[in-house]
Structures are given as structure tokens and as C-alpha cells.
C-alpha positions as CSV (number, residue, x, y, z in Angstrom):
1,M,14.7,0.0,-25.6
2,D,13.0,0.6,-29.0
3,K,10.0,-1.2,-27.7
4,L,9.9,1.0,-24.6
5,F,9.3,4.1,-26.7
6,D,7.4,2.7,-29.7
7,L,5.1,5.6,-30.7
8,D,3.3,3.8,-33.4
9,L,2.4,0.9,-31.1
10,T,1.3,3.3,-28.4
11,L,-1.0,5.2,-30.8
12,E,-2.5,1.9,-32.0
13,L,-3.2,0.7,-28.5
14,L,-4.8,4.0,-27.6
15,G,-7.6,3.1,-30.0
16,F,-8.6,0.0,-27.9
17,D,-11.7,0.3,-25.7
18,F,-9.9,-1.2,-22.6
19,V,-7.2,1.4,-22.8
20,Q,-9.7,4.3,-23.1
21,T,-11.6,2.8,-20.1
22,A,-8.4,2.7,-18.1
23,L,-7.6,6.3,-19.1
24,L,-11.0,7.4,-17.9
25,A,-10.6,5.6,-14.6
26,A,-7.1,7.1,-14.2
27,A,-8.5,10.6,-14.8
28,V,-11.1,10.2,-12.2
29,L,-8.6,8.8,-9.7
30,G,-6.2,11.7,-10.4
31,L,-9.0,14.2,-9.6
32,V,-9.9,12.5,-6.3
33,A,-6.3,11.9,-5.2
34,G,-5.3,15.5,-6.0
35,A,-8.3,16.9,-4.1
36,L,-7.5,14.8,-0.9
37,G,-3.7,14.9,-1.1
38,P,-3.0,18.4,0.4
39,L,-5.1,17.6,3.4
40,I,-3.3,14.3,3.8
41,V,0.0,16.1,3.8
42,M,-1.2,18.8,6.2
43,R,-2.6,16.2,8.6
44,R,0.6,14.0,8.3
45,M,-1.4,11.0,7.2
46,S,0.9,9.6,4.5
47,F,1.6,6.5,6.5
48,A,-2.2,6.0,7.1
49,V,-2.7,5.9,3.3
50,H,-0.2,3.1,3.1
51,G,-1.8,1.2,5.9
52,T,-5.3,1.7,4.3
53,A,-3.9,0.4,1.0
54,E,-2.8,-2.8,2.7
55,L,-6.3,-3.7,3.8
56,A,-7.6,-2.6,0.4
57,F,-5.2,-5.2,-1.0
58,T,-6.6,-7.8,1.5
59,G,-10.2,-7.0,0.4
60,A,-9.2,-7.3,-3.3
61,A,-7.5,-10.6,-2.6
62,A,-10.6,-11.9,-0.9
63,A,-12.8,-10.7,-3.8
64,L,-10.4,-12.5,-6.2
65,L,-10.7,-15.7,-4.2
66,L,-14.5,-15.5,-4.0
67,G,-14.9,-14.6,-7.7
68,V,-16.5,-11.2,-7.2
69,G,-15.3,-7.8,-8.5
70,V,-11.9,-6.8,-7.2
71,G,-12.9,-3.2,-7.0
72,Y,-15.7,-4.1,-4.6
73,G,-13.4,-6.1,-2.4
74,A,-10.8,-3.3,-2.3
75,L,-13.4,-0.8,-1.4
76,A,-14.8,-2.9,1.5
77,G,-11.2,-3.6,2.8
78,A,-10.3,0.1,2.6
79,V,-13.4,1.2,4.4
80,V,-12.8,-1.4,7.2
81,A,-9.2,-0.1,7.5
82,A,-10.4,3.5,7.7
83,L,-12.9,2.6,10.4
84,L,-10.2,0.7,12.4
85,L,-7.8,3.6,12.1
86,G,-10.5,6.0,13.3
87,L,-11.6,3.9,16.2
88,L,-8.2,2.6,17.4
89,G,-6.0,5.6,16.5
90,G,-8.0,8.4,18.1
91,R,-5.0,9.6,20.1
92,E,-2.2,11.0,18.0
93,S,0.4,9.2,20.2
94,D,-1.1,5.9,19.2
95,R,-1.7,6.5,15.6
96,D,1.6,5.3,14.1
97,S,1.6,2.1,16.1
98,V,-2.1,1.4,15.2
99,I,-1.3,1.9,11.5
100,G,1.7,-0.4,11.8
101,V,-0.4,-3.1,13.4
102,I,-3.2,-2.8,10.8
103,L,-0.7,-2.7,7.9
104,A,1.1,-5.9,9.0
105,F,-2.1,-7.8,9.6
106,G,-3.7,-6.7,6.3
107,L,-0.6,-7.6,4.3
108,G,-0.2,-11.0,6.0
109,L,-3.9,-11.9,5.5
110,G,-3.8,-10.7,1.9
111,V,-0.8,-13.0,1.2
112,L,-2.7,-15.9,2.7
113,L,-5.8,-15.3,0.6
114,L,-3.7,-15.0,-2.6
115,W,-2.0,-18.3,-1.6
116,F,-5.5,-19.9,-1.6
117,Y,-6.4,-18.5,-5.0
118,P,-6.0,-21.2,-7.7
119,G,-6.1,-18.8,-10.7
120,R,-3.4,-17.2,-12.8
121,A,-0.4,-15.6,-11.2
122,S,-0.9,-12.5,-13.3
123,N,-4.2,-11.8,-11.5
124,K,-2.4,-11.9,-8.1
125,F,0.4,-9.7,-9.4
126,G,-2.1,-7.2,-10.8
127,I,-3.6,-6.5,-7.4
128,L,-0.2,-5.5,-6.1
129,V,1.0,-3.3,-9.0
130,G,-2.1,-2.6,-11.1
131,Q,-3.5,-4.1,-14.2
132,I,-5.4,-1.9,-16.6
133,V,-6.7,-4.7,-18.8
134,A,-8.8,-5.9,-15.8
135,I,-10.7,-2.6,-15.6
136,E,-14.3,-3.2,-16.9
137,P,-16.9,-0.5,-17.8
138,T,-18.8,-1.6,-14.7
139,D,-15.7,-0.9,-12.6
140,V,-15.6,2.6,-14.1
141,T,-19.3,3.2,-13.1
142,V,-18.6,2.2,-9.5
143,L,-15.5,4.4,-9.6
144,L,-17.4,7.4,-10.9
145,I,-20.1,7.0,-8.2
146,A,-17.6,6.6,-5.4
147,A,-15.6,9.6,-6.7
148,V,-18.6,11.9,-6.8
149,V,-19.6,10.9,-3.3
150,V,-16.0,11.6,-2.0
151,L,-15.8,14.9,-3.7
152,V,-19.3,16.1,-2.5
153,V,-18.6,15.1,1.1
154,L,-15.2,16.7,0.9
155,A,-16.7,19.9,-0.4
156,V,-19.2,20.0,2.5
157,V,-16.6,19.5,5.2
158,Y,-13.6,21.1,3.6
159,R,-13.5,24.4,5.6
160,P,-13.8,22.9,9.1
161,L,-11.5,20.0,8.0
162,L,-8.9,22.5,6.8
163,F,-9.2,24.6,10.0
164,M,-8.8,21.4,12.1
165,S,-5.8,20.4,10.0
166,V,-4.0,23.7,10.3
167,D,-4.7,24.5,14.0
168,P,-6.5,21.7,15.8
169,A,-6.3,23.4,19.2
170,V,-8.0,26.7,18.0
171,A,-10.4,24.8,15.9
172,T,-11.6,22.7,18.8
173,A,-11.9,25.8,21.0
174,R,-14.1,27.4,18.3
175,G,-16.4,24.3,18.3
176,V,-15.2,22.5,15.2
177,P,-16.4,18.9,15.6
178,G,-13.0,17.2,15.2
179,G,-14.3,14.0,16.9
180,W,-16.2,12.9,13.8
181,L,-14.2,14.8,11.1
182,A,-11.1,12.6,11.6
183,P,-12.9,9.3,11.1
184,L,-14.9,10.7,8.2
185,F,-11.8,11.9,6.5
186,A,-10.2,8.5,7.1
187,V,-13.1,6.9,5.3
188,L,-12.7,9.3,2.3
189,I,-9.1,8.3,2.1
190,G,-10.1,4.6,2.3
191,V,-12.5,5.0,-0.6
192,A,-10.0,6.9,-2.7
193,T,-7.3,4.4,-2.0
194,A,-9.5,1.5,-3.1
195,L,-10.2,3.3,-6.4
196,G,-6.5,3.1,-7.2
197,V,-5.9,-0.6,-6.5
198,Q,-6.7,-1.8,-10.1
199,I,-4.8,1.1,-11.7
200,V,-1.7,1.6,-9.6
201,G,-1.9,-1.4,-7.3
202,A,-2.2,-1.7,-3.6
203,L,1.5,-1.4,-2.9
204,L,2.1,1.9,-4.8
205,V,-1.2,3.8,-4.6
206,V,0.5,6.2,-2.3
207,A,2.3,7.5,-5.4
208,L,-0.9,9.2,-6.4
209,M,-2.4,9.9,-3.0
210,V,0.6,11.6,-1.5
211,T,3.4,12.4,-3.9
212,P,1.6,15.0,-6.1
213,A,0.4,16.9,-3.0
214,A,3.8,16.7,-1.4
215,A,5.3,18.2,-4.6
216,A,2.7,21.0,-4.7
217,A,3.4,21.7,-1.0
218,R,7.0,22.6,-2.0
219,V,6.0,25.4,-4.3
220,T,3.0,27.0,-2.6
221,A,1.6,27.6,0.9
222,S,-1.9,28.3,-0.4
223,P,-4.3,25.4,0.2
224,L,-6.3,26.3,-2.9
225,R,-3.2,26.5,-5.2
226,A,-1.8,23.4,-3.7
227,T,-5.0,21.5,-4.4
228,I,-5.1,22.7,-8.0
229,L,-1.4,21.8,-8.5
230,A,-1.9,18.4,-6.8
231,V,-4.8,17.6,-9.2
232,V,-2.7,18.6,-12.2
233,F,0.3,16.5,-11.0
234,A,-1.8,13.5,-10.2
235,E,-3.5,13.6,-13.6
236,L,-0.1,13.8,-15.3
237,A,1.2,10.9,-13.4
238,A,-1.9,8.7,-13.8
239,L,-2.6,9.4,-17.5
240,G,1.1,9.6,-18.4
241,G,1.9,6.4,-16.6
242,I,-0.8,4.5,-18.6
243,V,0.3,5.9,-21.9
244,L,4.0,5.1,-21.3
245,S,3.2,1.6,-20.2
246,L,1.3,0.6,-23.3
247,A,4.1,-0.2,-25.7
248,P,6.3,-2.2,-23.4
249,G,3.4,-3.8,-21.7
250,A,5.1,-3.1,-18.3
251,P,3.2,-2.5,-15.0
252,V,1.6,0.9,-14.9
253,S,2.7,1.5,-11.4
254,F,6.4,2.0,-12.3
255,F,5.6,4.8,-14.8
256,V,3.1,6.4,-12.4
257,T,5.6,6.4,-9.6
258,A,8.5,7.6,-11.8
259,I,6.5,10.6,-13.2
260,S,5.3,11.5,-9.7
261,F,8.9,11.3,-8.3
262,A,10.2,13.4,-11.2
263,I,7.5,16.1,-10.6
264,Y,8.5,16.1,-6.9
265,L,12.2,16.6,-7.7
266,V,11.3,19.4,-10.1
267,C,9.3,21.1,-7.3
268,R,12.1,20.7,-4.9
269,V,14.4,22.4,-7.3
270,V,11.9,25.2,-7.8
271,E,11.7,25.7,-4.1
272,Y,15.4,25.8,-3.7
273,V,15.9,28.3,-6.5
274,R,13.2,30.5,-5.1
275,G,14.8,30.3,-1.6
276,R,18.2,31.3,-3.0
277,A,16.7,34.1,-5.0
278,A,14.9,35.5,-2.0
279,G,17.8,35.0,0.3
280,V,15.8,32.6,2.5
281,N,17.9,30.1,4.4
282,G,15.3,28.5,6.6
283,G,11.7,27.4,6.2
284,S,9.8,26.4,3.1
285,S,6.4,26.7,1.5
286,G,6.1,22.9,2.1
287,E,6.6,23.3,5.8
288,A,4.1,26.2,5.9
289,L,1.5,24.0,4.2
290,S,2.0,20.9,6.3
291,A,2.4,22.7,9.7
292,A,-0.2,21.5,12.0
293,S,0.2,24.2,14.6
294,P,1.4,27.6,13.4
295,E,2.6,30.3,15.7
296,P,-0.1,32.2,17.6
297,G,-1.3,35.1,15.5
298,A,0.0,33.7,12.2
299,P,-2.5,33.7,9.3
300,R,-4.4,30.5,9.0
301,P,-5.3,29.3,5.5
302,G,-9.1,29.0,5.0
303,T,-10.1,30.8,8.2
304,R,-10.7,34.2,6.9
């Protein structure tokens, strides 16, 4: 237990270059995850993030087997997953089943590729739960470029994407091009998911992509405030997770998920206290933010 909270050892490790590189990568990932998270929650795509992560894991496993950068493999696998989800899951009624099919295939293929890999078991384990010592400066460069591309594209399509997320029927009637917005957003999710494989691991990247936004949705119905809070929560989880994992040398993913979950519980308590104070028995700010089809005549965030 003393090793788990060794402040002196933590401060010593913070001076190492690989730790600082990992912290920079985590900060960039937190920014991207926080920016995309509220839209993922509104569009009810949490399961899609998990499915995308499985093919990111498959791509990372293939890269490990071929001896190329794991980040490149994860990025390729996640983009392929996003394209498959966009092409095969066009109808909402088919989306969950398509994600389930892709998730199962990706996980099975990834396990086979890892079985073929003759290297150290720690490398295999790192793909699943994250491994900050494997993050190289070149990986950070790729991460920064990918993050800038995601954020720029998101800024360009944010308003129509938000409109389509809040009220797809009205958005379609007003000419919002939802036919290509959905696949484009899926690709953005795929890229962001791939960025988190080396830090959080393929299995638990959803902790940064969804949990901070879900927590923010419990305390505000404003898309702008939810995005700001989601970024703050994601940064706390990502950076805090790395710092807490240094002394024990434990997988980063546990601490990231623990911090994210703690933030979510706090936000649920805040929502409950607010509801009690206001005398509100039904409804919540989280439901308001994630609702896909508000009542006719209700104010729509981002459409003014």
C-alpha cells in the first residue's frame, strides 16, 4: 500500500522523458476525447466506440506482428471499423447488430494475431490495457497531427452535426446532409479511439471517450458547457491516471477508469441534489442533452 502512494518515487519518475512524453500524449487525447464525447452521448454511440476500439486493437496487433508502429496499426484498424460501421449500419435498426458483428470479428482476429506474435507477453498485454513506456516521440507527433485534423474537421461540421444529433428529422427537412455526416463522425471517432490505444488500451478507451461526457451530461444541458466539462474531466482522468500509476507501476487503464468513474458518480450526486432542491422528480439534464428527438417547439441547442 505504501508503494501505491509513494510521492517521492512519483516525483522522481515525473522527471523521466518517457513519462513527460506520455503526459503530453494523454493531454492531447483528453482534449480530443472531451470534444467528441458529448456528441457521442447525444447520438447514443457509446457501443460504437467500443466496437471501433476492437478493430483498433486488431490493427495494433497486426502492427505488432509486422514490426511496425502500433499507433499506425491502431489508426488503420479504427478507420476501417468506422467505415464498416458507416456503410453497414446506415439504418438505426441495424446499428447495434452491425456493431456487435464487427466487435466480435475484430476481437477474435486480434487474439489470433497476438497468438502468432513471438515477442514478449508484456507487449501483448500493453495493447489491451495501455503501456506508457511504449510511447515514442514519433508517436506523439502522429498523435498531434491526427488530433489537429480531428479538431479542425469537428469545428467545421459541428453545427450541422449537433443539429442532426438533437433533431434528425427536422435537420433532414432543413437540408442538413446527414448522409455523409454520420460516416464522417464515425471516422473521427475511429481516429480518436486509435489515439488512446497505447495510453488506455483498446479494451478501456471508452473510459475517456464516453465516461467524461456522460458525467458532464448529468450536470448541464448546454452542449457548450458539456463539452468544456467533458474536456476537463477527460484531462483529469488521463493525466491523473498516468501520475497515479507511476509509483506502483500498475496499468494506467485502471487509474484512468477509476478517476472517470469517480467523476461520474460525483456528477450523479450533484444532479440528484439539484433535483431535490428544485423539487424535480422526473427528467434530468443528462436526458435533455442526450435526447435525440425533443418535443416539437422545444428549444434546440445550437440551432439559434
